[in-house]
Backbone as JSON Lines, residues from 0, in Angstrom:
{"i":0,"aa":"X","n":[19.94,17.83,-3.35],"ca":[18.72,18.56,-3.44],"c":[18.88,19.99,-2.93]}
{"i":1,"aa":"X","n":[19.65,20.16,-1.89],"ca":[19.83,21.46,-1.3],"c":[21.32,21.73,-1.22]}
{"i":2,"aa":"X","n":[21.71,22.82,-1.79],"ca":[23.13,23.17,-1.76],"c":[23.33,24.26,-0.71]}
{"i":3,"aa":"X","n":[24.21,23.98,0.23],"ca":[24.5,24.93,1.3],"c":[25.9,25.5,1.11]}
{"i":4,"aa":"X","n":[26.06,26.75,1.37],"ca":[27.37,27.35,1.36],"c":[27.37,28.53,2.33]}
{"i":5,"aa":"X","n":[28.52,28.97,2.69],"ca":[28.62,30.11,3.58],"c":[29.67,29.89,4.65]}
{"i":6,"aa":"X","n":[29.87,30.9,5.42],"ca":[30.87,30.85,6.49],"c":[30.23,31.37,7.77]}
{"i":7,"aa":"X","n":[30.86,31.02,8.85],"ca":[30.47,31.5,10.19],"c":[29.0,31.17,10.45]}
{"i":8,"aa":"X","n":[28.24,32.15,10.87],"ca":[26.86,31.91,11.27],"c":[25.87,32.12,10.13]}
{"i":9,"aa":"X","n":[26.28,32.72,9.08],"ca":[25.36,32.98,7.97],"c":[25.47,31.84,6.96]}
{"i":10,"aa":"X","n":[24.36,31.27,6.62],"ca":[24.33,30.21,5.61],"c":[23.27,30.57,4.58]}
{"i":11,"aa":"X","n":[23.63,30.37,3.38],"ca":[22.68,30.58,2.3],"c":[22.35,29.22,1.7]}
{"i":12,"aa":"X","n":[21.17,29.12,1.17],"ca":[20.76,27.85,0.57],"c":[20.08,28.13,-0.76]}
{"i":13,"aa":"X","n":[20.21,27.15,-1.64],"ca":[19.54,27.25,-2.94],"c":[18.97,25.87,-3.25]}
{"i":14,"aa":"X","n":[17.68,25.82,-3.56],"ca":[17.04,24.56,-3.9],"c":[17.42,24.18,-5.31]}
{"i":15,"aa":"X","n":[17.7,22.93,-5.49],"ca":[17.97,22.41,-6.83],"c":[16.69,21.74,-7.31]}
{"i":16,"aa":"X","n":[15.93,22.47,-8.09],"ca":[14.61,22.02,-8.51],"c":[14.64,20.73,-9.32]}
{"i":17,"aa":"X","n":[15.7,20.53,-10.11],"ca":[15.77,19.32,-10.91],"c":[15.69,18.08,-10.02]}
{"i":18,"aa":"X","n":[16.37,18.11,-8.91],"ca":[16.35,16.97,-7.99],"c":[14.97,16.78,-7.37]}
{"i":19,"aa":"X","n":[14.3,17.89,-7.05],"ca":[12.96,17.79,-6.49],"c":[11.99,17.21,-7.51]}
{"i":20,"aa":"X","n":[12.12,17.57,-8.76],"ca":[11.28,16.99,-9.81],"c":[11.52,15.49,-9.91]}
{"i":21,"aa":"X","n":[12.78,15.08,-9.84],"ca":[13.1,13.65,-9.91],"c":[12.46,12.9,-8.74]}
{"i":22,"aa":"X","n":[12.53,13.49,-7.56],"ca":[11.9,12.86,-6.38],"c":[10.39,12.79,-6.59]}
{"i":23,"aa":"X","n":[9.8,13.84,-7.12],"ca":[8.37,13.85,-7.38],"c":[7.96,12.75,-8.35]}
{"i":24,"aa":"X","n":[8.75,12.55,-9.38],"ca":[8.47,11.49,-10.36],"c":[8.55,10.12,-9.7]}
{"i":25,"aa":"X","n":[9.58,9.91,-8.9],"ca":[9.72,8.63,-8.2],"c":[8.56,8.39,-7.23]}
{"i":26,"aa":"X","n":[8.16,9.42,-6.5],"ca":[7.05,9.27,-5.56],"c":[5.74,8.96,-6.29]}
{"i":27,"aa":"X","n":[5.53,9.56,-7.44],"ca":[4.32,9.29,-8.21],"c":[4.31,7.84,-8.71]}
{"i":28,"aa":"X","n":[5.43,7.36,-9.17],"ca":[5.52,5.96,-9.61],"c":[5.24,5.03,-8.43]}
{"i":29,"aa":"X","n":[5.82,5.35,-7.28],"ca":[5.61,4.56,-6.07],"c":[4.13,4.55,-5.7]}
{"i":30,"aa":"X","n":[3.49,5.72,-5.74],"ca":[2.07,5.83,-5.4],"c":[1.22,4.99,-6.35]}
{"i":31,"aa":"X","n":[1.48,5.09,-7.64],"ca":[0.72,4.33,-8.63],"c":[0.91,2.82,-8.41]}
{"i":32,"aa":"X","n":[2.12,2.4,-8.17],"ca":[2.42,0.99,-7.96],"c":[1.64,0.44,-6.76]}
{"i":33,"aa":"X","n":[1.73,1.11,-5.62],"ca":[1.13,0.59,-4.4],"c":[-0.36,0.87,-4.31]}
{"i":34,"aa":"X","n":[-0.84,1.93,-4.92],"ca":[-2.25,2.28,-4.83],"c":[-3.14,1.14,-5.32]}
{"i":35,"aa":"X","n":[-2.85,0.61,-6.5],"ca":[-3.64,-0.5,-7.05],"c":[-3.58,-1.73,-6.15]}
{"i":36,"aa":"X","n":[-2.41,-2.03,-5.66],"ca":[-2.25,-3.22,-4.82],"c":[-2.97,-3.07,-3.48]}
{"i":37,"aa":"X","n":[-2.87,-1.89,-2.88],"ca":[-3.55,-1.67,-1.6],"c":[-5.06,-1.62,-1.78]}
{"i":38,"aa":"X","n":[-5.54,-1.07,-2.9],"ca":[-6.98,-1.1,-3.19],"c":[-7.46,-2.54,-3.33]}
{"i":39,"aa":"X","n":[-6.7,-3.37,-4.03],"ca":[-7.07,-4.78,-4.2],"c":[-7.06,-5.5,-2.86]}
{"i":40,"aa":"X","n":[-6.08,-5.2,-2.02],"ca":[-6.03,-5.81,-0.69],"c":[-7.25,-5.4,0.13]}
{"i":41,"aa":"X","n":[-7.62,-4.12,0.09],"ca":[-8.8,-3.66,0.81],"c":[-10.06,-4.35,0.34]}
{"i":42,"aa":"X","n":[-10.19,-4.51,-0.98],"ca":[-11.37,-5.2,-1.53],"c":[-11.4,-6.65,-1.08]}
{"i":43,"aa":"X","n":[-10.26,-7.32,-1.07],"ca":[-10.2,-8.72,-0.65],"c":[-10.52,-8.85,0.84]}
{"i":44,"aa":"X","n":[-10.02,-7.94,1.66],"ca":[-10.33,-7.99,3.09],"c":[-11.82,-7.77,3.33]}
{"i":45,"aa":"X","n":[-12.42,-6.84,2.6],"ca":[-13.86,-6.59,2.74],"c":[-14.66,-7.82,2.31]}
{"i":46,"aa":"X","n":[-14.25,-8.45,1.2],"ca":[-14.94,-9.65,0.72],"c":[-14.85,-10.77,1.76]}
{"i":47,"aa":"X","n":[-13.66,-10.97,2.31],"ca":[-13.47,-12.02,3.31],"c":[-14.29,-11.74,4.56]}
{"i":48,"aa":"X","n":[-14.36,-10.48,4.96],"ca":[-15.14,-10.1,6.14],"c":[-16.63,-10.37,5.9]}
{"i":49,"aa":"X","n":[-17.13,-10.01,4.69],"ca":[-18.54,-10.28,4.37],"c":[-18.81,-11.78,4.36]}
{"i":50,"aa":"X","n":[-17.89,-12.53,3.76],"ca":[-18.04,-13.98,3.68],"c":[-18.07,-14.6,5.08]}
{"i":51,"aa":"X","n":[-17.19,-14.14,5.94],"ca":[-17.14,-14.66,7.3],"c":[-18.43,-14.36,8.06]}
{"i":52,"aa":"X","n":[-18.93,-13.14,7.91],"ca":[-20.17,-12.77,8.59],"c":[-21.33,-13.59,8.05]}
{"i":53,"aa":"X","n":[-21.36,-13.78,6.74],"ca":[-22.43,-14.57,6.13],"c":[-22.39,-16.01,6.64]}
{"i":54,"aa":"X","n":[-21.21,-16.59,6.73],"ca":[-21.09,-17.98,7.19],"c":[-21.46,-18.12,8.67]}
{"i":55,"aa":"X","n":[-21.32,-17.04,9.42],"ca":[-21.68,-17.08,10.84],"c":[-23.14,-16.7,11.07]}
{"i":56,"aa":"X","n":[-23.84,-16.32,9.98],"ca":[-25.25,-15.96,10.1],"c":[-25.47,-14.57,10.65]}
{"i":57,"aa":"X","n":[-24.45,-13.74,10.65],"ca":[-24.58,-12.38,11.14],"c":[-25.15,-11.49,10.04]}
{"i":58,"aa":"X","n":[-25.85,-10.45,10.45],"ca":[-26.36,-9.48,9.48],"c":[-25.88,-8.1,9.89]}
{"i":59,"aa":"X","n":[-25.62,-7.24,8.93],"ca":[-25.19,-5.89,9.27],"c":[-26.34,-5.09,9.87]}
{"i":60,"aa":"X","n":[-26.01,-4.03,10.57],"ca":[-27.03,-3.18,11.15],"c":[-27.78,-2.48,10.01]}
{"i":61,"aa":"X","n":[-28.96,-1.88,10.29],"ca":[-29.75,-1.24,9.23],"c":[-28.99,-0.13,8.5]}
{"i":62,"aa":"X","n":[-28.04,0.51,9.16],"ca":[-27.27,1.58,8.53],"c":[-26.22,1.03,7.58]}
{"i":63,"aa":"X","n":[-26.07,-0.29,7.52],"ca":[-25.08,-0.89,6.65],"c":[-23.71,-1.0,7.29]}
{"i":64,"aa":"X","n":[-23.64,-0.59,8.55],"ca":[-22.38,-0.68,9.27],"c":[-22.44,-1.85,10.22]}
{"i":65,"aa":"X","n":[-21.3,-2.35,10.66],"ca":[-21.33,-3.46,11.62],"c":[-22.07,-3.05,12.88]}
{"i":66,"aa":"X","n":[-22.74,-4.01,13.5],"ca":[-23.46,-3.74,14.73],"c":[-22.53,-3.44,15.88]}
{"i":67,"aa":"X","n":[-23.11,-3.06,17.01],"ca":[-22.31,-2.69,18.18],"c":[-21.5,-3.87,18.69]}
{"i":68,"aa":"X","n":[-22.0,-5.09,18.49],"ca":[-21.31,-6.27,18.99],"c":[-20.24,-6.77,18.04]}
{"i":69,"aa":"X","n":[-20.15,-6.19,16.83],"ca":[-19.18,-6.62,15.84],"c":[-17.88,-5.85,16.04]}
{"i":70,"aa":"X","n":[-16.96,-6.43,16.74],"ca":[-15.65,-5.81,16.92],"c":[-14.63,-6.61,16.16]}
{"i":71,"aa":"X","n":[-13.58,-5.94,15.71],"ca":[-12.53,-6.63,14.98],"c":[-11.87,-7.66,15.89]}
{"i":72,"aa":"X","n":[-11.67,-8.84,15.36],"ca":[-11.02,-9.89,16.13],"c":[-9.54,-9.86,15.83]}
{"i":73,"aa":"X","n":[-8.73,-10.14,16.86],"ca":[-7.29,-10.2,16.65],"c":[-6.93,-11.52,16.0]}
{"i":74,"aa":"X","n":[-5.89,-11.49,15.16],"ca":[-5.44,-12.73,14.54],"c":[-4.86,-13.64,15.59]}
{"i":75,"aa":"X","n":[-5.13,-14.92,15.44],"ca":[-4.61,-15.88,16.42],"c":[-3.24,-16.34,16.04]}
């Protein structure tokens, strides 16, 4: 990605843009791949949290956010 050359204390550098474009393409594919999966995981966690609260008879606060007593529980 970066080509270095030179002697002594002076170094010159030149970016190889082709390599940066390749990295950008790979990162975009990675983002697309994981974005959908992480969104689905977030939706499933929210659904499970709502279901758990409903089964315990809890209601959300008027603002739609968990009440002051609703703290995340650690996994056992």
